[in-house]
N, C-alpha and C positions, 0 to 999 in steps of 0.2 A: 433120640435117647434109647438106649438098649432096654430089653425087657426087664433085665435085672440091672440095677445101677452098677457101673464098672469103675473100679479104681485102678489107676496106673501107679504102682508103688515103686519108687526109685531110690536106690542106694548103691554105693560102690560095691559093697560085699553082700552076699546072700547067704550068710551063715552067722552064728552068734560069735562075733569077733570082739565086741566091746559094748559099751553102753548104748551108742547110737543104733547098733544092729539089734540089740535087745528091744528097744522101742519100736524100731522098724518092723521086726518080725512079729512082735506082740500085736502091733496095730493091724497087720495083715490078718492074723488069726481072729481078732475081734470083729473085723468087718466081714470076713468070710462067715463067721458064726451068725452075723446079722443078715445074711442072704446076699451080700455083695459078691460080685465076680471080681476078683483081684488078680491083676496081671503084673508080675514083677519085671523090673528092668535093672540090670546090675552088670558087673564085670565078671567075666569067666574066671573061675578059680577052682582048684581041685577040692576045696572044702565046702563048696556051695551045696545047698540043699537041691534036690532034684526039682526041675520045673519044665513043663511042656513048652515054655517060652524061652528056654536058654539059648536057642539058636540065634535069637536077636541080641543077646548080651554082647558087650564089647570085649575086645581082646584084653588079656590079662596084662597089667603092668604091676610088677612087684619090685619095689625099690630095695636097694641093698645087694642085689645080685650083680655079679661081674658081667660087664657087657662092653662091647666096642663103641667107638665114637659115633658110628652111624646109628646104632641102636639108641644110644643116649640122646642123640639129636632128635630122633623120631619120638622118643618118649617126652622130651621137652616140648615138642610141638603139640603132642596130645594133651599135656598138662594145660597148655594155654587154650587150645581150641581143638577138640576132637571131631574131625570130620566124620570118622567112623561112627561115633556115638550119635551125631546128628542124623546121619543116614539111617542107622539102625532103628532109632526111635521113631523116625518118620514112617518107616516100613511097618513097625509094630503098631503104631496108632492107626494106620490105614487097614491093617488086618483085624485089629480089635479096638475099635474106637471107644475111648474112655469118656466118662462124664467129667472126671476131674483127675489131675495128676498131683501126687504128693511126693515131693523129693525130700530126702534126708541129706546125707553126705554125698556130694558129687564131685567136688574139686579134686584135682590131681589124678583122677582116674577116668571118670565119665566126662567131666568138665561141664560147665554151664552152657556149652554150645547147644545142648538139647532144649534149653528153654525157648529160644527163638523158634525152633522147629515146632514145639508144642503150641506156641502162640499162633504161628502161621496156620496150624491145623484147627484153631479155634478151641483149644483145650485149656480150661482154667488151671492155673498152676499155684500150688501151695508148697511152701518149704518150711521145715522145722529147723531152727537155728540151734544145732547141738554145740556149736562153739561160736567164736566171734570173727570168723573168716570174712564174712560179708561186710565187716567194718574195718578190720585191721588185716594187712597182708600176712602178718605172722599170727595165725589164728589163735594162739594162746595168749596174745598180748603180753609176751615176755621178751625181754632183751637183757642179755647178760645175767639171766637167772632171776630177774626182778620184773614185777609188773611195770609195763611201759605203755603210755598213750601218746607218744611223740608223733605218730602218724595222723592223729586226729586233725580234722580240718583240711584234709587233702594232702598233708605233707608226707606222702607215702615214700618219698625218697629215703626217709630215715631207716627203712627196713634194710637197705643196702649200706647206708652210711654206718650203721651200728651192727651190721652182720647179725641180724636178729634170728635168722634161720640156721640153727646148728653152728653158729659162729663161722659160717662159710660165705665167702664173697660170691662164689658161683651159684650156690643155692639161693642166697638172698637176692642176687641179681635176677635169677630166673623168676622168683616170686614177685619181685617188683615189676618185671615185664608182664607177667601174668595179670597183675592187678591193673596196670595201665591199659592193657588191651581190653580186659573185661569191663572196665569203667568207660572206656571210649565207646565200646559197642553197647553199653547198657545191658549187659547180659543178666544182671540181677535186678537192677532198679526198674528197668522198662518191661520186664517180663513176669515178675512174681506178683500175683494178685494178692496174696497174703503171706505173711511170715508168722510162724508160730514160735513163741518164746516160752520154753518150759519153766522159766523163772522170771519173777518180776525184775530181778537184777538185770537179766539179759534184755528184757523189754526196755528198761530205762537206759541201759548202756547203748543199745542200738539207736534209740531216739536221740541221745546225746551226740551220737556220731552221724546224725543227719537223716535217719530214716523217719518216714512219716508215721506218727503213732496210729493213725487211722488204718494203716495197712498191717499192723502187728496185733496178733491175738495172744493173750497169755493163757496157755493151756498146760497145767502141771502134768507131769508124768503120772502114770497110774501103776497099781499093783493089785494082784488078786491075792489078798491075805489068806484066803482059804487054802492056797497051795503051800502055805508055810505053817508048820506046827512048832510052837515054842517048846524048847527042851526042858525036861524035868531037872536035869543036872546042870549046875553052874561050876565052871572051872575057876582057876586062880590066875587068869591072864586077861589081857586086853588084846583085841584083834584089829588087824588092818587087812583089807582084801582089795587088791587092785594092781595096776601096773607099777613097777618099780622105776619111776622116772623122776628127774630132778624137781619138777614142779609139784610133785605130790607131797613134799615136805617130810620125807621119810628120815632125812638126817636129823631134823628137829625131833621126830618121834624117838629115834634111837637115843638122842641126848636126853630126852625127857625120861626115857626108861632108866637110864643110868642115874639121873638125878633123883628119881622117885624110888628106885629100887624095886620097881614093879616089873612083872614079866609081860612080854609082848610077843605075840605070834604074828608074823608077817606072811601072808599068803599072796603069791604072785611072782612074776618074773619080769625082767626088764633090764635096761642098760646100767642101772645104778646098783645092781645086786652085789657085785664084787666090792665096790667102795663102801657100801653099807655094812657088809660083813666085816670089813677091816675096821670100820668105825666102831661097831659093836664090840669087837675084840679089844681095840685100844682103850675103850671106855669101861670095859668089863661090864657091859650092859646085858641083862638077862633077856636076850632077843633070840627067838628061834625063827629061822627062815623055812617055811613049809613048802616053798615052790608053788607050782601051779596046782590049784585046788578048785574043783567045780562040783556042781550038782549037790547031791545029799551030803557029801563030805564037807563042802563049803558051808552048807546050812548048819551042819553040826558045829563046825569050828566057830562060826559067828554066834550061833544060838547058845553055845555054852560059855561064851566070853562074858566078862563083867561088863564090857561095853565095846562097841565098835568105835574106832578112832579114825577121823578124816583130818589129817594135818595139812591140808592143801595150802599151797603158797602161790596159786594163780586164780584167775577168775573162774572157778568151778561153776558149772551151770546148775543142774538139779540132779545130783547123783541118785540113781536108782538104788544104790547100795544102802543109802539111808533108809529108804522105804522098806527094803528087804530086812534090815536089822530090826525095824519096828515090828514088821510082820512076824519075826521070830521072837518077839517079846523082849528085845534087848535095847537098852538106852544107847545114845550116840553122843560122843564127844567130838565136836567139829570146830574147825578153824573159822573165825569170824571174817570170811571173805567170800566174794561172789554170791551165788545163790544158796550157799550152805545155811546161813542163819535163818532163811525162810523155812527150813525144814527141821529146825530144832527150837522147841519151846523151852527156853533156858530154865532149868530147875523143875520142869514138868516132864519132858521126854528125854532130856539129856542136858548137856552143858556146852557152852561156847568158850573159846579162848582166843586171844589175839594171834593171828596167823604169824608163824615164824618164831614165836616166843616159847622156847623149850622150857624155861622155868615156869611159866604160867601153865603150860600143858602138864608139867610134872605135878604142880600143885593140884590141878584138876583131877589127875589120875589118882593121886593120894586121897583126895576128897571122895571120889567115887568108890575106891577100894575100902574106905573106912565105913561106908554105909553097910547096913545089914543086907543080907541076900534078899529079904522081902522088900526092902526099900528100892533096891535096883530092879527087882521084878515089877514093882509098882510103876517105876519110870518107864520100863519097857512096855508094860501093859497099857499105859496112857498113850504111848506111841502107836501100839497096835490098834487101839480104839480110834485114834486119829486117822490112820490110813484106811481103816474100814469105813469111816464116815466121809472123808474128804478126797481120797485118792482111788475111788472105786473104778474099775475098768469100764463099767457101764456108763458112768458119768463122763469119763474121758471120751468114749465113743460118741455119746450124744452131743458133746460140745464140738467135736470134730465134724460130725455129720451135719450139724446145724451150719457150721462154717462152709462146708461143701455146698449145701443147699442154697446158701446165699450167693454163691458164685456160679452155680450151674444155670445155663439159659433155660427159660421156661419152655416146656414141651409144647 
């Protein structure tokens, strides 16, 4: 055992790209603050944070770029099993032996090939399930834009049969092959000592799909509410902040805006932006697209909204954006799907509505808009009190550290 406990922190990206990266980087900061030596392992990328360990990172794979057939074939092989990642992580572990490894998102870039190498070196391995990839080949559990569980029970051929990955035969076939290889080699089930599920919904879903409940720990995400200050001014709009993708339910939100006559500000970019703009125009909905917003500007946008809306139409896990809205003193209106209901105390910190139901969402928006400003502030204040009590970073770190301690061999 090292003089200072050492954590090997693993994720595809080493910059704040999305929710998984936020959890990953915040966890690194938390354990460094507690005296741990944290060594990252990721993919090389121009936006990465600086790291003295970046020479061990794997080569960049960035999808969507034009490339020839040989490059595509090499990338496909890396998706399934990256020999480079296995080789590099073995060298890193021998240079800086960790007490425990904690992985976040690894598939399609690093690949789970690293897990066997870690086990061979005697390193306990923990992984946070940010999505449902380890259960379903199509990690969103969506097919044709709808929630789908046809692959449950090992019937993974359905991912190709129904073209679940971007409605593409080639991509769905590649993901099927990836799944078959990973399962045959036991790259997840035989190597992961513990899974962390940020939501009870994900814990129960993984168990339903065959994972041993004894290997799954429910550890909610955390937030430092002290970094967020509630705004004194409240605007006359509702807010959404996130990726503009089909599963996010934004078409439902635009329709609800038109039905309710309420103003909505949508912050973010993504593949659905053009179609959403057309829909808002066709419906004469009062929707403003703010584009990419981050940092203090995003805090102000959400902090001055009447409520944050999460209209998701997939098995959302445990969105940090809900905790951030509460920390900003704002209530949340969320779809009753996935792990979202666990984060909304209906009538106390916000309101739930049936996922995909634009009329129900419109009714809820009208209800919230009809409240007095002080009533909405009271809902948001209850949310802030909840995150200060139940989602503290120190509590998160303690739970994760206890889990690590249970896996580390005695010195």
